[in-house]
C-alpha positions, 0 to 999 in steps of 0.5 A: 689706527693712530699715525706715529712717527719714528725718527731715527738717530742711530745707537745700538738699536740702528746697529749690527757687527761691522765687517771691521768687527765691532758693533756700529750704527749702520741700519737705515731707517727702512732696514729698521723697520723691515727688521720689525714688520709687526709694528706695520700691523699697530699703526700707520707709521711714518719713518725717517733717518735723522742720523746714525750717531752713537748716543756719546757722540750726541751734543746741545746742537743734536738736541735742537736739530731733534727739536725742530725735526719734532717740530716738524712732524707736529706741524705735518698735515698727515696729522701725527699722533705721536713720534718715537725716536730711537737712540742710543742709550749711553746719553738717552736720558741726557736727550730725553732730558734735554728734549723735556725742556726744549718743547714747550706746550707738547701736544702729543707724545715723544717717546725715546726708544733704545736697545741694550742689544744690537738688532742683529742679535736674536737677544735683541730687546729692540722689538719689545722697546719698540712695540711697547712704546706704540701700544702705550702711545695707542692706548693713552692721551700721554703727551710728555716726553717719556722713554721705553725701556725693558722693565726686567731682563725677559721679554715680558714687559717695558717700563714707560718711564719720566724723561727728567727723572730717569738714570741708566744703572747698568752697563748691560742689562736690558733693564738698565734703566730705572725711574729715580724717586718715582714711578713709571707711567706704565707697564706695558706688556709683551701681549699688548696689556697696559697698566697705568701707574700714574696720571700725573702727566700733561694730556694730548691737545693738538690745539697746543702751540708747540713752541722751542726754547733751544740749547746755545751750543756754546754754552759750557757747563761742567760737571766735578765729581767730588771725591778724596784729596780733591785739589783746588785747582780742579775747581779752579779749572771752571773759572772760564765755564758758564756754570757748573754741576758739583756732583757731591757726597751724602746730602751734598757735601764737599771737602771744605773744611781744615780739621788737621794738618792733613787738610790745609787744601779744604780750605784753598778749595772753599776759597775756590768754590766762593769765587766760582759761585759769585762769578756763575750758577754753581749746582749740587747733586748727590753721587747717590742714586736716590733721595734728595739734597739737604744742606741744613743739616750738617755744618759744611752744607750750610757754609757751601749755601752761605757762599752761594751754591745752590740746589739745597732740597733738589732731588735732580740727577747729576745729568738732569741737573746738567741739563737744565742748568745748560737750557737755562743758561741758553735761555735766560739772564744769569739772576732768572737762572739762580731763581729758575733752577730750584723751581719745579719747570718739567716734573724734574724735582719732586715735591716730596720724597715720598717713603714709598720710593725710600724703601723701594730703593733699599729693596732693590 
C-alpha cells in the first residue's frame, strides 16, 4: 500500500457542535482518523495536527507554515507517496492556489480535502471526500496541488479539481466546488472506480527537488469590487498597498466614462486609477464566473489598458489573481511582477477558452 500523510488544519471537517452552541473545529488528528477507520485499509496513513483553524482565519503566514510542513513530509525517510490536507471550505481555493505557487518541483500529489457538513453529522460529506482523495493518490501518478470534494449532492462520487481554477459556488451544498473554464482532473466513485478526464498534469517524480517560494506576510494586496455609484475615494484607499485586484464588470470594465452631469465622479475614478497604476500593479478580473477578460473590445477597456491596468486576455478567478499577485510581489521585483502576472506559470491561465466549456457553463 502507498504511504499517505494527512495534515489537519481544522475547518468543518474537523468540527462538531460545541457545548456553548455552534460548530467549531475541535477534533484532534487521532479523533478524525477514528471517525473514518476505513481509510486505514486503503493506505498506510500518517496523521498529525497542524492547527484547528476555521479557514476564514487563514493568512499568508499559514500558507508558509503549511508549505514547510509539506516539505518535511516530502523529505521524510518513510517515503511518503502523497499528502492530504484537511481544510475548511470557505478559503480552501485560496490555500490551494497559494500552495500551487509556493511548491516548485513538487514530486508527489498534495490534495486538499474539506467538508460542507461537520464530521459529527450523519449527513457529513467528509468520509467520501477523504476516501476519494486516497483512492485518487493510489490509482494515479498525479503530482500537483488539487482539491477533492463532492461532485454532486449524493454520496456517489467526488471531483478532483485543479488548485488554481476552482471556486466555491454555494454556501452549503456538498457539491459547492466547481472547476472554472476547465474540467476536473478526474471523478472518483464510492466503489473506488475512477474516470481520468485529463492527463495534462505533472507526473510523480521523487527525484524532483522540492523548492519553496514563500509569501511575504507583510505584502498588502487589495480586492476592489466595482459597483454602481463607485467613489474615487475607494480607489484612493489603496494608495499605500503593494498591489490591487479590481473585480470589474463583464469583459473587464470599470466606471471611468463621464457621459452626462450624473457621471462627473467617473473622471476622478479614472484619474485615481491612473495614479495608482503608476505606483503599484493593478490587475483586472471579472465579476463573471466563466469566460475571460478582453479589454480590447470596448473603448473603456482600451482606456484602462492605456493607463496601465493589467489583466487583458487572462481568465484567472479573482481569488487566484489575488494569490498570484501577492506571491509575485513576495518573490520578484516590481518590473518582473508586471511581466509575470500574465504568464501562465502553473496552469492558472487557460491557453484558450473552449466552446465546450462555454456551452457547459451556460447549461449549469
